[in-house]
DRENDO-1510 file (C-alpha; in Angstrom, 1 decimal, always signed):
<recs>
REC; n; res; u; v; w
REC; 1; UNK; -31.5; -49.6; +14.5 .
REC; 2; UNK; -28.0; -50.3; +15.7 .
REC; 3; UNK; -25.1; -48.6; +13.8 .
REC; 4; UNK; -21.7; -49.9; +14.3 .
REC; 5; UNK; -19.2; -47.1; +15.1 .
REC; 6; UNK; -16.0; -47.5; +13.1 .
REC; 7; UNK; -12.9; -45.3; +12.9 .
REC; 8; UNK; -14.1; -44.1; +9.6 .
REC; 9; UNK; -17.5; -43.1; +11.0 .
REC; 10; UNK; -15.7; -40.2; +12.9 .
REC; 11; UNK; -14.4; -38.9; +9.6 .
REC; 12; UNK; -17.8; -39.1; +8.1 .
REC; 13; UNK; -19.1; -36.9; +10.9 .
REC; 14; UNK; -16.4; -34.3; +10.0 .
REC; 15; UNK; -17.6; -34.3; +6.4 .
REC; 16; UNK; -21.2; -33.7; +7.3 .
REC; 17; UNK; -20.3; -31.0; +9.9 .
REC; 18; UNK; -18.0; -29.2; +7.4 .
REC; 19; UNK; -20.8; -29.2; +4.7 .
REC; 20; UNK; -23.4; -27.9; +7.1 .
REC; 21; UNK; -21.2; -25.0; +8.2 .
REC; 22; UNK; -19.9; -24.1; +4.7 .
REC; 23; UNK; -19.5; -20.4; +4.1 .
REC; 24; UNK; -20.9; -18.7; +1.0 .
REC; 25; UNK; -18.4; -18.5; -1.9 .
REC; 26; UNK; -16.3; -15.3; -1.9 .
REC; 27; UNK; -16.3; -13.0; -5.0 .
REC; 28; UNK; -13.4; -13.6; -7.3 .
REC; 29; UNK; -11.1; -11.1; -8.9 .
REC; 30; UNK; -8.0; -11.1; -11.1 .
REC; 31; UNK; -4.7; -9.8; -10.0 .
REC; 32; UNK; -4.8; -6.6; -12.0 .
REC; 33; UNK; -8.3; -5.9; -10.8 .
REC; 34; UNK; -7.3; -6.6; -7.2 .
REC; 35; UNK; -4.5; -4.1; -7.5 .
REC; 36; UNK; -6.8; -1.5; -9.0 .
REC; 37; UNK; -9.4; -2.0; -6.3 .
REC; 38; UNK; -6.8; -1.7; -3.5 .
REC; 39; UNK; -5.8; +1.7; -4.9 .
REC; 40; UNK; -9.4; +2.9; -5.0 .
REC; 41; UNK; -10.5; +1.6; -1.6 .
REC; 42; UNK; -7.6; +0.8; +0.6 .
REC; 43; UNK; -7.3; +3.4; +3.5 .
REC; 44; UNK; -3.5; +3.7; +2.9 .
REC; 45; UNK; -4.1; +4.7; -0.7 .
REC; 46; UNK; -6.9; +7.0; +0.2 .
REC; 47; UNK; -4.7; +8.8; +2.8 .
REC; 48; UNK; -2.0; +9.2; +0.2 .
REC; 49; UNK; -4.4; +10.7; -2.3 .
REC; 50; UNK; -5.7; +13.1; +0.3 .
REC; 51; UNK; -2.1; +14.1; +1.1 .
REC; 52; UNK; -1.9; +15.2; -2.6 .
REC; 53; UNK; -5.1; +17.2; -2.3 .
REC; 54; UNK; -3.8; +18.8; +0.9 .
REC; 55; UNK; -0.5; +19.7; -0.8 .
REC; 56; UNK; -2.4; +21.2; -3.7 .
REC; 57; UNK; -4.5; +23.2; -1.3 .
REC; 58; UNK; -1.3; +24.5; +0.3 .
REC; 59; UNK; -0.2; +25.7; -3.1 .
REC; 60; UNK; -3.3; +27.8; -3.4 .
REC; 61; UNK; -2.6; +29.3; +0.1 .
REC; 62; UNK; +1.0; +30.1; -0.9 .
REC; 63; UNK; -0.1; +31.5; -4.2 .
REC; 64; UNK; -2.5; +33.9; -2.5 .
REC; 65; UNK; +0.5; +36.0; -1.2 .
REC; 66; UNK; +1.4; +36.9; -4.8 .
REC; 67; UNK; -2.1; +37.8; -5.9 .
REC; 68; UNK; -4.0; +41.1; -5.3 .
REC; 69; UNK; -6.3; +41.3; -2.3 .
REC; 70; UNK; -9.3; +43.4; -1.8 .
REC; 71; UNK; -10.9; +44.1; +1.6 .
REC; 72; UNK; -13.9; +46.3; +2.6 .
REC; 73; UNK; -14.0; +48.1; +6.0 .
REC; 74; UNK; -16.8; +49.8; +7.7 .
REC; 75; UNK; -16.3; +51.9; +10.9 .
REC; 76; UNK; -19.0; +53.5; +13.1 .
REC; 77; UNK; -17.6; +55.7; +15.9 .
REC; 78; UNK; -19.7; +57.1; +18.8 .
REC; 79; UNK; -18.2; +59.8; +21.0 .
REC; 80; UNK; -19.6; +61.0; +24.3 .
REC; 81; UNK; -20.2; +64.4; +22.8 .
REC; 82; UNK; -19.3; +66.6; +19.8 .
REC; 83; UNK; -15.7; +67.9; +19.7 .
REC; 84; UNK; -15.8; +71.7; +19.1 .
REC; 85; UNK; -13.3; +74.4; +18.3 .
REC; 86; UNK; -15.1; +77.5; +19.4 .
REC; 87; UNK; -18.6; +77.3; +17.9 .
REC; 88; UNK; -17.5; +74.9; +15.1 .
REC; 89; UNK; -17.9; +71.1; +15.4 .
REC; 90; UNK; -14.7; +69.5; +14.3 .
REC; 91; UNK; -15.5; +65.9; +15.4 .
REC; 92; UNK; -19.2; +65.0; +15.7 .
REC; 93; UNK; -20.2; +62.4; +18.2 .
REC; 94; UNK; -21.5; +60.1; +15.5 .
REC; 95; UNK; -19.1; +59.2; +12.7 .
REC; 96; UNK; -19.4; +56.8; +9.8 .
REC; 97; UNK; -16.5; +55.7; +7.6 .
REC; 98; UNK; -16.0; +53.0; +5.0 .
REC; 99; UNK; -13.2; +52.1; +2.5 .
REC; 100; UNK; -12.0; +49.5; +0.1 .
REC; 101; UNK; -8.3; +48.5; +0.4 .
REC; 102; UNK; -6.8; +47.0; -2.7 .
REC; 103; UNK; -3.2; +45.6; -2.3 .
REC; 104; UNK; -1.3; +44.5; -5.4 .
REC; 105; UNK; +2.1; +42.8; -5.0 .
REC; 106; UNK; +4.2; +44.2; -7.9 .
REC; 107; UNK; +7.6; +42.8; -7.0 .
REC; 108; UNK; +7.7; +40.2; -4.3 .
REC; 109; UNK; +10.4; +37.5; -4.7 .
REC; 110; UNK; +9.9; +36.0; -1.3 .
REC; 111; UNK; +6.2; +35.4; -1.9 .
REC; 112; UNK; +7.0; +33.9; -5.3 .
REC; 113; UNK; +9.6; +31.6; -3.7 .
REC; 114; UNK; +6.9; +30.3; -1.2 .
REC; 115; UNK; +4.6; +29.6; -4.1 .
REC; 116; UNK; +7.3; +27.7; -6.0 .
REC; 117; UNK; +8.2; +25.6; -2.9 .
REC; 118; UNK; +4.6; +24.7; -2.3 .
REC; 119; UNK; +4.4; +23.4; -5.8 .
REC; 120; UNK; +7.6; +21.4; -5.2 .
REC; 121; UNK; +5.9; +19.9; -2.1 .
REC; 122; UNK; +2.9; +18.9; -4.1 .
REC; 123; UNK; +5.1; +17.2; -6.6 .
REC; 124; UNK; +6.7; +15.3; -3.7 .
REC; 125; UNK; +3.3; +14.2; -2.5 .
REC; 126; UNK; +2.4; +12.9; -5.9 .
REC; 127; UNK; +5.7; +11.0; -6.1 .
REC; 128; UNK; +5.1; +9.6; -2.6 .
REC; 129; UNK; +1.7; +8.3; -3.8 .
REC; 130; UNK; +3.4; +6.1; -6.4 .
REC; 131; UNK; +5.5; +4.6; -3.7 .
REC; 132; UNK; +2.4; +3.8; -1.6 .
REC; 133; UNK; +1.0; +2.2; -4.8 .
REC; 134; UNK; +4.1; +0.1; -5.2 .
REC; 135; UNK; +4.0; -1.2; -1.6 .
REC; 136; UNK; +0.3; -1.8; -1.7 .
REC; 137; UNK; +0.6; -3.7; -5.0 .
REC; 138; UNK; +3.3; -5.9; -3.4 .
REC; 139; UNK; +1.0; -6.7; -0.4 .
REC; 140; UNK; -1.9; -7.5; -2.7 .
REC; 141; UNK; +0.3; -9.7; -4.9 .
REC; 142; UNK; +1.6; -11.6; -1.9 .
REC; 143; UNK; -2.0; -12.1; -0.6 .
REC; 144; UNK; -3.2; -13.2; -4.0 .
REC; 145; UNK; -0.4; -15.7; -4.4 .
REC; 146; UNK; -1.0; -17.0; -0.9 .
REC; 147; UNK; -4.6; -17.8; -1.8 .
REC; 148; UNK; -3.6; -19.6; -5.0 .
REC; 149; UNK; -1.0; -21.6; -3.0 .
REC; 150; UNK; -3.5; -22.4; -0.3 .
REC; 151; UNK; -5.9; -23.8; -2.9 .
REC; 152; UNK; -3.1; -26.0; -4.2 .
REC; 153; UNK; -2.5; -27.3; -0.7 .
REC; 154; UNK; -6.2; -28.0; -0.2 .
REC; 155; UNK; -6.1; -30.0; -3.5 .
REC; 156; UNK; -3.0; -31.9; -2.4 .
REC; 157; UNK; -4.6; -32.7; +1.0 .
REC; 158; UNK; -7.9; -33.8; -0.6 .
REC; 159; UNK; -6.2; -36.1; -3.1 .
REC; 160; UNK; -4.2; -37.6; -0.2 .
REC; 161; UNK; -7.3; -38.1; +1.8 .
REC; 162; UNK; -9.1; -39.7; -1.2 .
REC; 163; UNK; -6.1; -42.0; -1.7 .
REC; 164; UNK; -6.1; -42.9; +2.0 .
REC; 165; UNK; -9.9; -43.6; +1.8 .
REC; 166; UNK; -9.4; -45.9; -1.1 .
REC; 167; UNK; -6.7; -47.7; +0.9 .
REC; 168; UNK; -9.1; -47.9; +3.9 .
REC; 169; UNK; -11.9; -49.3; +1.7 .
REC; 170; UNK; -9.5; -52.0; +0.5 .
REC; 171; UNK; -8.3; -52.8; +4.0 .
REC; 172; UNK; -11.8; -52.9; +5.3 .
REC; 173; UNK; -13.0; -55.3; +2.6 .
REC; 174; UNK; -10.1; -57.6; +3.3 .
REC; 175; UNK; -10.8; -57.6; +7.0 .
REC; 176; UNK; -14.5; -58.2; +6.4 .
REC; 177; UNK; -13.7; -61.0; +4.0 .
REC; 178; UNK; -11.5; -62.7; +6.6 .
REC; 179; UNK; -8.2; -62.3; +4.7 .
REC; 180; UNK; -7.0; -59.1; +6.3 .
REC; 181; UNK; -6.5; -58.0; +9.9 .
REC; 182; UNK; -7.9; -55.4; +12.2 .
REC; 183; UNK; -4.7; -53.4; +12.6 .
REC; 184; UNK; -4.4; -52.7; +8.9 .
REC; 185; UNK; -8.0; -51.4; +8.9 .
REC; 186; UNK; -7.3; -49.2; +11.9 .
REC; 187; UNK; -4.1; -47.8; +10.5 .
REC; 188; UNK; -5.8; -47.0; +7.2 .
REC; 189; UNK; -8.7; -45.2; +9.1 .
REC; 190; UNK; -6.2; -43.3; +11.2 .
REC; 191; UNK; -4.5; -42.0; +8.0 .
REC; 192; UNK; -7.9; -40.9; +6.5 .
REC; 193; UNK; -8.6; -39.0; +9.7 .
REC; 194; UNK; -5.1; -37.4; +9.7 .
REC; 195; UNK; -5.6; -36.4; +6.0 .
REC; 196; UNK; -9.0; -34.9; +6.7 .
REC; 197; UNK; -7.4; -32.9; +9.5 .
REC; 198; UNK; -4.9; -31.5; +6.9 .
REC; 199; UNK; -7.8; -30.6; +4.6 .
REC; 200; UNK; -9.7; -28.7; +7.2 .
REC; 201; UNK; -6.6; -26.9; +8.4 .
REC; 202; UNK; -5.8; -25.9; +4.8 .
REC; 203; UNK; -9.3; -24.6; +4.3 .
REC; 204; UNK; -9.0; -22.6; +7.5 .
REC; 205; UNK; -5.8; -21.0; +6.2 .
REC; 206; UNK; -7.6; -20.3; +2.9 .
REC; 207; UNK; -10.3; -18.4; +4.7 .
REC; 208; UNK; -7.7; -16.4; +6.5 .
REC; 209; UNK; -5.9; -15.5; +3.3 .
REC; 210; UNK; -9.2; -14.5; +1.6 .
REC; 211; UNK; -10.0; -12.2; +4.5 .
REC; 212; UNK; -6.6; -10.7; +4.3 .
REC; 213; UNK; -7.1; -9.9; +0.6 .
REC; 214; UNK; -10.5; -8.5; +1.3 .
REC; 215; UNK; -9.0; -6.1; +3.8 .
REC; 216; UNK; -6.4; -5.0; +1.4 .
REC; 217; UNK; -9.0; -4.3; -1.2 .
REC; 218; UNK; -11.2; -2.4; +1.2 .
REC; 219; UNK; -14.0; -4.9; +0.9 .
REC; 220; UNK; -16.5; -5.9; +3.6 .
REC; 221; UNK; -15.7; -9.6; +3.4 .
REC; 222; UNK; -13.4; -12.2; +1.9 .
REC; 223; UNK; -12.2; -12.0; -1.7 .
REC; 224; UNK; -11.0; -15.0; -3.7 .
REC; 225; UNK; -8.7; -15.3; -6.8 .
REC; 226; UNK; -10.1; -15.7; -10.3 .
REC; 227; UNK; -6.8; -16.8; -12.0 .
REC; 228; UNK; -3.4; -18.1; -11.5 .
REC; 229; UNK; -1.1; -15.0; -11.8 .
REC; 230; UNK; +1.3; -15.2; -14.7 .
REC; 231; UNK; +4.3; -12.8; -14.0 .
REC; 232; UNK; +6.5; -13.8; -16.9 .
REC; 233; UNK; +10.2; -14.3; -17.2 .
REC; 234; UNK; +12.6; -11.8; -15.6 .
REC; 235; UNK; +15.0; -9.8; -17.7 .
REC; 236; UNK; +18.8; -9.9; -17.2 .
REC; 237; UNK; +20.1; -8.6; -13.9 .
REC; 238; UNK; +21.9; -5.6; -15.5 .
REC; 239; UNK; +18.7; -4.4; -17.1 .
REC; 240; UNK; +16.7; -4.7; -13.8 .
REC; 241; UNK; +19.4; -2.9; -11.8 .
REC; 242; UNK; +19.2; +0.0; -14.3 .
REC; 243; UNK; +15.5; +0.1; -13.8 .
REC; 244; UNK; +15.8; +1.0; -10.2 .
REC; 245; UNK; +16.5; +4.6; -11.1 .
REC; 246; UNK; +12.8; +4.8; -12.2 .
REC; 247; UNK; +11.5; +3.1; -9.0 .
REC; 248; UNK; +8.8; +5.1; -7.3 .
REC; 249; UNK; +10.6; +5.6; -4.0 .
REC; 250; UNK; +13.8; +6.6; -5.8 .
REC; 251; UNK; +11.9; +9.1; -8.0 .
REC; 252; UNK; +10.2; +10.4; -4.8 .
REC; 253; UNK; +13.5; +10.9; -3.1 .
REC; 254; UNK; +14.9; +12.6; -6.3 .
REC; 255; UNK; +12.0; +15.0; -6.2 .
REC; 256; UNK; +12.7; +15.8; -2.5 .
REC; 257; UNK; +16.4; +16.5; -3.4 .
REC; 258; UNK; +15.3; +18.8; -6.3 .
REC; 259; UNK; +12.9; +20.7; -3.9 .
REC; 260; UNK; +15.7; +21.0; -1.3 .
REC; 261; UNK; +18.1; +22.3; -3.9 .
REC; 262; UNK; +15.6; +25.0; -5.0 .
REC; 263; UNK; +15.1; +26.0; -1.3 .
REC; 264; UNK; +18.8; +26.7; -1.0 .
REC; 265; UNK; +19.1; +28.5; -4.3 .
REC; 266; UNK; +16.2; +30.8; -3.3 .
REC; 267; UNK; +17.9; +32.0; -0.1 .
REC; 268; UNK; +18.6; +35.4; -1.8 .
REC; 269; UNK; +14.9; +36.1; -2.0 .
REC; 270; UNK; +14.8; +36.6; +1.8 .
REC; 271; UNK; +17.1; +39.6; +1.4 .
REC; 272; UNK; +15.4; +41.2; -1.6 .
REC; 273; UNK; +13.1; +44.2; -1.4 .
REC; 274; UNK; +9.5; +44.0; -2.4 .
REC; 275; UNK; +7.1; +46.6; -3.9 .
REC; 276; UNK; +3.4; +46.7; -3.2 .
REC; 277; UNK; +0.7; +49.0; -4.6 .
REC; 278; UNK; -2.1; +50.0; -2.3 .
REC; 279; UNK; -5.3; +51.7; -3.5 .
REC; 280; UNK; -8.0; +52.9; -1.2 .
REC; 281; UNK; -11.3; +54.6; -2.1 .
REC; 282; UNK; -13.1; +55.9; +1.0 .
REC; 283; UNK; -16.2; +57.4; +2.4 .
REC; 284; UNK; -16.2; +59.6; +5.5 .
REC; 285; UNK; -19.4; +61.1; +7.0 .
REC; 286; UNK; -19.4; +63.7; +8.1 .
REC; 287; UNK; -16.3; +65.0; +6.3 .
REC; 288; UNK; -13.5; +66.4; +8.4 .
REC; 289; UNK; -11.1; +69.3; +8.1 .
REC; 290; UNK; -8.6; +67.2; +6.0 .
REC; 291; UNK; -10.9; +64.4; +4.8 .
REC; 292; UNK; -13.6; +64.9; +2.3 .
REC; 293; UNK; -16.9; +63.0; +2.1 .
REC; 294; UNK; -15.5; +60.7; -0.6 .
REC; 295; UNK; -12.1; +60.3; -2.2 .
REC; 296; UNK; -9.3; +57.9; -2.8 .
REC; 297; UNK; -5.6; +57.4; -2.2 .
REC; 298; UNK; -2.9; +55.3; -3.8 .
REC; 299; UNK; +0.5; +54.3; -2.4 .
REC; 300; UNK; +3.6; +52.5; -3.7 .
REC; 301; UNK; +5.3; +50.9; -0.7 .
REC; 302; UNK; +8.9; +49.7; -1.1 .
REC; 303; UNK; +10.1; +47.5; +1.7 .
REC; 304; UNK; +13.8; +46.6; +2.2 .
REC; 305; UNK; +14.4; +44.0; +4.9 .
REC; 306; UNK; +17.5; +45.1; +6.8 .
REC; 307; UNK; +17.6; +43.2; +10.1 .
REC; 308; UNK; +15.3; +40.5; +11.4 .
REC; 309; UNK; +17.2; +39.2; +14.4 .
REC; 310; UNK; +19.0; +36.5; +12.4 .
REC; 311; UNK; +15.9; +34.7; +11.1 .
REC; 312; UNK; +17.2; +34.5; +7.5 .
REC; 313; UNK; +20.5; +33.0; +8.5 .
REC; 314; UNK; +18.8; +30.4; +10.6 .
REC; 315; UNK; +16.5; +29.5; +7.6 .
REC; 316; UNK; +19.5; +29.3; +5.3 .
REC; 317; UNK; +21.2; +26.8; +7.7 .
REC; 318; UNK; +18.1; +24.8; +8.1 .
REC; 319; UNK; +17.6; +24.5; +4.3 .
REC; 320; UNK; +21.2; +23.5; +3.8 .
REC; 321; UNK; +20.8; +20.7; +6.3 .
REC; 322; UNK; +17.5; +19.5; +4.7 .
REC; 323; UNK; +19.3; +19.4; +1.4 .
REC; 324; UNK; +22.1; +17.3; +2.7 .
REC; 325; UNK; +19.7; +15.0; +4.4 .
REC; 326; UNK; +17.7; +14.5; +1.2 .
REC; 327; UNK; +20.9; +13.7; -0.7 .
REC; 328; UNK; +22.0; +11.2; +1.8 .
REC; 329; UNK; +18.5; +9.6; +1.8 .
REC; 330; UNK; +18.6; +9.4; -2.0 .
REC; 331; UNK; +22.0; +7.6; -1.9 .
REC; 332; UNK; +20.6; +5.2; +0.7 .
REC; 333; UNK; +17.4; +4.6; -1.2 .
REC; 334; UNK; +19.4; +3.8; -4.4 .
REC; 335; UNK; +21.7; +1.4; -2.5 .
REC; 336; UNK; +18.7; -0.3; -0.9 .
REC; 337; UNK; +16.8; -0.6; -4.2 .
REC; 338; UNK; +19.8; -2.2; -5.9 .
REC; 339; UNK; +20.4; -4.5; -3.0 .
REC; 340; UNK; +16.7; -5.6; -3.0 .
REC; 341; UNK; +17.0; -6.3; -6.8 .
REC; 342; UNK; +20.1; -8.3; -6.4 .
REC; 343; UNK; +18.7; -10.3; -3.5 .
REC; 344; UNK; +15.3; -10.9; -5.2 .
REC; 345; UNK; +17.1; -12.0; -8.4 .
REC; 346; UNK; +19.2; -14.6; -6.6 .
REC; 347; UNK; +16.2; -15.7; -4.5 .
REC; 348; UNK; +14.2; -16.1; -7.6 .
REC; 349; UNK; +16.9; -18.3; -9.2 .
REC; 350; UNK; +17.2; -20.5; -6.1 .
REC; 351; UNK; +13.4; -20.7; -5.8 .
REC; 352; UNK; +13.1; -21.8; -9.4 .
REC; 353; UNK; +15.7; -24.5; -8.8 .
REC; 354; UNK; +13.9; -25.6; -5.6 .
REC; 355; UNK; +10.6; -25.8; -7.5 .
REC; 356; UNK; +12.1; -28.1; -10.1 .
REC; 357; UNK; +13.6; -30.3; -7.4 .
REC; 358; UNK; +10.3; -30.3; -5.5 .
REC; 359; UNK; +8.3; -31.3; -8.6 .
REC; 360; UNK; +10.7; -34.1; -9.3 .
REC; 361; UNK; +10.4; -35.3; -5.7 .
REC; 362; UNK; +6.6; -35.2; -6.0 .
REC; 363; UNK; +6.7; -37.3; -9.2 .
REC; 364; UNK; +8.9; -39.9; -7.6 .
REC; 365; UNK; +6.8; -40.0; -4.4 .
REC; 366; UNK; +3.7; -40.7; -6.5 .
REC; 367; UNK; +5.5; -43.5; -8.3 .
REC; 368; UNK; +6.6; -44.9; -4.9 .
REC; 369; UNK; +3.0; -44.8; -3.6 .
REC; 370; UNK; +1.7; -46.7; -6.7 .
REC; 371; UNK; +4.4; -49.4; -6.2 .
REC; 372; UNK; +3.7; -49.7; -2.5 .
REC; 373; UNK; -0.1; -50.1; -3.2 .
REC; 374; UNK; +0.6; -52.8; -5.8 .
REC; 375; UNK; +2.9; -54.6; -3.4 .
REC; 376; UNK; +0.4; -54.5; -0.6 .
REC; 377; UNK; -2.4; -55.8; -2.8 .
REC; 378; UNK; -0.2; -58.6; -3.9 .
REC; 379; UNK; +0.5; -59.4; -0.3 .
REC; 380; UNK; +4.2; -58.7; -0.5 .
REC; 381; UNK; +4.2; -56.0; +2.2 .
REC; 382; UNK; +2.0; -54.7; +5.0 .
REC; 383; UNK; +0.0; -51.5; +4.8 .
REC; 384; UNK; +2.7; -49.7; +6.9 .
REC; 385; UNK; +4.7; -49.3; +3.7 .
REC; 386; UNK; +1.5; -48.0; +1.9 .
REC; 387; UNK; +0.7; -45.5; +4.7 .
REC; 388; UNK; +4.3; -44.3; +4.8 .
REC; 389; UNK; +4.3; -43.9; +1.0 .
REC; 390; UNK; +1.0; -41.9; +1.3 .
REC; 391; UNK; +2.5; -39.6; +3.8 .
REC; 392; UNK; +5.6; -39.1; +1.7 .
REC; 393; UNK; +3.6; -38.4; -1.4 .
REC; 394; UNK; +1.3; -35.9; +0.4 .
REC; 395; UNK; +4.3; -34.1; +1.9 .
REC; 396; UNK; +6.1; -34.0; -1.4 .
REC; 397; UNK; +3.0; -32.6; -3.2 .
REC; 398; UNK; +2.7; -30.0; -0.4 .
REC; 399; UNK; +6.4; -29.1; -0.7 .
REC; 400; UNK; +5.9; -28.6; -4.5 .
REC; 401; UNK; +3.0; -26.3; -3.9 .
REC; 402; UNK; +5.0; -24.3; -1.3 .
REC; 403; UNK; +8.0; -24.2; -3.7 .
REC; 404; UNK; +5.7; -22.8; -6.4 .
REC; 405; UNK; +4.5; -20.2; -4.0 .
REC; 406; UNK; +8.1; -19.2; -3.2 .
REC; 407; UNK; +9.0; -19.0; -6.9 .
REC; 408; UNK; +6.0; -16.8; -7.7 .
REC; 409; UNK; +6.5; -14.6; -4.7 .
REC; 410; UNK; +10.2; -14.2; -5.5 .
REC; 411; UNK; +9.4; -13.2; -9.0 .
REC; 412; UNK; +6.8; -10.7; -7.8 .
REC; 413; UNK; +9.3; -9.2; -5.3 .
REC; 414; UNK; +11.9; -8.9; -8.1 .
REC; 415; UNK; +9.4; -7.0; -10.3 .
REC; 416; UNK; +8.4; -4.8; -7.4 .
REC; 417; UNK; +12.0; -4.1; -6.4 .
REC; 418; UNK; +12.8; -3.1; -9.9 .
REC; 419; UNK; +9.7; -0.9; -10.3 .
REC; 420; UNK; +8.2; -3.1; -13.0 .
REC; 421; UNK; +5.1; -4.0; -10.9 .
REC; 422; UNK; +2.5; -2.7; -10.8 .
</recs>
């Protein structure tokens, strides 16, 4: 059987090959569920959560300095021989001693300060986690919108290919009927092949975007979207600028400033005395001249730090520098947040205007294509005008999809910049 090879036959081979190598469909998730999964499974979120647990563990360690401690000691001593004073053994060669040492901090301002500062650091870690959550939500939102956009581009490319195929079929029928010409058929087939290339390229980009979303969600494979995200209208600029005070990175930096202020205020604790109660029941066998077999002792130990080589002065200077750094970083964070909001707001407005213009252009391009097809079928023009109109329509539809992506992304970035998302 002889099969005639035509330009369109090459495109048919592409269709068959693509169908044979099709990948299984990726699981679909909504935007809210995608953000939730990323916070549960993404390594960045897991690390931030473990930072909180580590800070809470450090609070327990710091708190231990302010709590009583109890230790048990056992001592066995072997001498080379008995120690005697005349005929009396005053230190036998085998001695066994045991005691319990209970230490109770009664007044210990420095230990209390360490405890408080550890709690402040834990609060900073919790605030930092919300900033990780905000950044991760932004990355997930962008990946999610990218998948939605890529599907639109695939739809545009497939519709352009189908339109080009219909034009090829018409040109082929005219040529086969003896009223057309070979160059029209070849041009139409070339446009079908070019559009099919666009389809496959867009599908490859979709796979890449799905894999990127899967990585963000901590999945073992690609993840697809289940919906078109609806972000809603943005409030007035003045309202959003005021919201930046509640943004997670601003709140985290405010927490750091508060912790640094407390450090400086607590400098006096390094100079304060501290009082400790020590209780010690003991067992001593054999008993000595001054130590009975069993007994106990109690002590109140008052310690007044007088001179430590300048350590406390160095700590005070370091804490003051940390406070000034934290305040400067807070000012910078606030300025950056407001700048991001203003920029995102203007970008969103421009993106919305660009989307409207792109949709108008796509509508006009489709109308021009319809007119070019009617003119060609009526014999008023060649198919060069049709192919040119097809390309312009395809490009206009693609530009509209990209403009919609830019509009959604700009709105997402505005909500993230103002702390309204997630």
